[in-house]
C-alpha positions in Angstrom: -46.3 -11.9 -88.4 -43.4 -10.6 -86.6 -42.2 -7.4 -85.0 -38.5 -5.8 -85.8 -36.7 -2.5 -85.2 -37.8 0.0 -88.0 -34.7 1.2 -89.7 -34.2 4.2 -91.8 -34.6 2.3 -94.9 -38.4 1.8 -94.3 -38.8 5.1 -94.0 -41.0 5.0 -97.4 -42.9 2.4 -96.3 -43.6 4.1 -93.2 -45.0 7.2 -94.7 -46.9 4.9 -96.9 -48.6 3.4 -94.0 -49.2 6.7 -92.3 -50.7 8.0 -95.2 -53.3 4.7 -96.0 -54.1 4.9 -91.8 -55.0 8.9 -92.4 -57.0 7.7 -95.3 -58.9 5.3 -93.1 -59.4 7.6 -90.3 -61.2 10.2 -92.6 -63.8 7.7 -94.4 -64.5 6.8 -90.9 -65.3 10.1 -89.9 -62.1 11.2 -87.7 -61.3 14.4 -90.0 -59.1 16.2 -87.5 -56.5 13.5 -86.3 -53.0 13.9 -87.8 -53.7 16.8 -90.2 -50.9 19.3 -91.3 -48.2 16.4 -92.3 -48.1 14.6 -89.5 -46.2 12.8 -88.7 -43.8 13.9 -90.7 -40.8 12.4 -91.8 -38.5 13.8 -89.3 -40.6 12.5 -86.4 -40.8 9.3 -87.8 -36.6 9.4 -88.3 -36.4 10.4 -84.8 -38.6 7.6 -83.7 -36.0 5.4 -85.8 -33.0 6.8 -84.4 -34.1 6.6 -80.4 -34.9 2.6 -81.4 -38.7 3.2 -80.5 -40.2 2.5 -83.9 -41.5 -1.4 -84.5 -42.7 -2.5 -87.6 -45.0 -5.6 -87.7 -44.4 -7.6 -91.0 -45.3 -10.6 -93.0 -43.0 -11.7 -95.2 -40.9 -8.9 -96.1 -43.7 -7.0 -96.2 -44.4 -3.9 -93.5 -47.8 -3.8 -92.5 -47.7 -1.4 -89.0 -45.9 0.4 -87.4 -45.7 1.8 -83.8 -43.8 3.9 -81.6 -42.9 2.0 -78.1 -41.4 4.9 -75.4 -40.7 4.4 -71.8 -42.4 7.0 -69.9 -42.9 9.5 -68.5 -44.2 11.3 -71.1 -45.0 15.4 -70.1 -47.9 15.2 -72.2 -49.4 13.2 -69.3 -48.3 14.8 -66.5 -52.0 16.8 -66.4 -55.2 14.6 -67.2 -58.5 16.1 -66.8 -59.7 12.9 -65.3 -57.4 10.3 -63.2 -54.8 7.8 -64.0 -55.5 5.0 -62.3 -51.6 4.7 -60.7 -48.4 6.2 -60.9 -47.0 3.0 -61.9 -43.9 3.2 -64.4 -45.3 3.0 -68.1 -44.5 3.0 -71.7 -46.4 4.7 -74.1 -47.5 3.6 -77.8 -47.8 6.7 -80.0 -48.2 6.6 -83.5 -49.8 3.2 -84.1 -50.7 2.9 -87.6 -51.8 0.0 -90.2 -53.1 0.0 -93.7 -54.5 -2.9 -94.2 -57.2 -2.9 -92.0 -59.2 -6.2 -90.5 -56.0 -8.2 -90.1 -55.6 -7.7 -86.3 -52.6 -6.0 -86.8 -53.2 -3.7 -83.8 -54.0 -6.9 -81.4 -51.1 -8.2 -82.7 -48.8 -5.0 -82.1 -50.4 -4.3 -78.8 -50.2 -8.1 -77.7 -46.4 -7.8 -78.6 -45.8 -4.3 -76.9 -47.2 -5.8 -73.6 -44.8 -9.1 -74.1 -41.8 -6.3 -74.4 -42.6 -4.3 -71.7 -42.8 -7.5 -69.5 -39.6 -8.1 -70.5 -38.2 -5.0 -69.4 -39.9 -5.2 -66.1 -42.8 -2.9 -66.5 -46.8 -3.5 -66.6 -48.8 -0.3 -67.8 -49.1 0.9 -71.2 -50.8 4.4 -71.8 -51.8 5.9 -75.2 -54.2 8.6 -76.5 -56.1 8.9 -79.0 -58.6 12.0 -80.6 -62.2 11.7 -79.8 -63.3 10.7 -83.1 -61.2 7.6 -83.6 -63.9 5.4 -83.4 -61.7 2.7 -84.9 -58.6 2.8 -82.4 -61.1 3.4 -79.6 -62.8 0.4 -80.6 -59.5 -1.7 -80.5 -58.4 -0.1 -76.8 -61.7 -1.2 -75.5 -61.8 -4.3 -76.9 -58.1 -4.8 -75.6 -58.8 -3.9 -72.3 -57.4 -0.4 -72.1 -59.6 2.0 -69.7 -60.1 5.5 -70.6 -59.2 7.9 -67.9 -59.8 11.0 -69.1 -58.5 13.8 -71.4 -54.7 15.0 -72.0 -53.4 17.8 -74.1 -50.7 17.8 -76.7 -47.9 20.1 -76.7 -50.3 22.0 -79.3 -53.0 22.3 -76.9 -54.8 19.8 -78.9 -56.9 17.9 -76.4 -56.9 13.4 -76.6 -58.4 11.0 -75.2 -55.8 9.1 -72.7 -56.0 5.4 -72.2 -54.4 3.2 -69.5 -54.0 -0.5 -69.1 -52.3 -2.6 -66.7 -51.2 -6.1 -67.3 -50.1 -7.5 -63.7 
């Protein structure tokens, strides 16, 4: 498996992955996250255009995706709780796979930490819906700490996580 920069020609496959991830979320009881067509093709195309959309591939097949974005993230400026530090950080948004049980999330997180370390960073923040038990399990197992609740631009709450590598 390897990770590369997403291209516009990947858009159809990325939308398939998001639909598969939504099905996995719904089947596990997470009925509220990524509703109303989110993420839209426009959102994903902006991620691709900005260079932050990454894809995990095996052979020629894309198995997972994430947006790895340098902070600060405006939705993280207010938290009900407390960030453990104010070190510069990257944010992971829109991390998804439709091939569960293959350690794809862990592989993408490993790559993200190696990548940000090359950039001189050591912190990743990520948020998820309170009902996303699969993602919360992955983050806890990977060593992220739940720091509190942040609010999206829409006002929807999300559990916020933080991990420092150094």
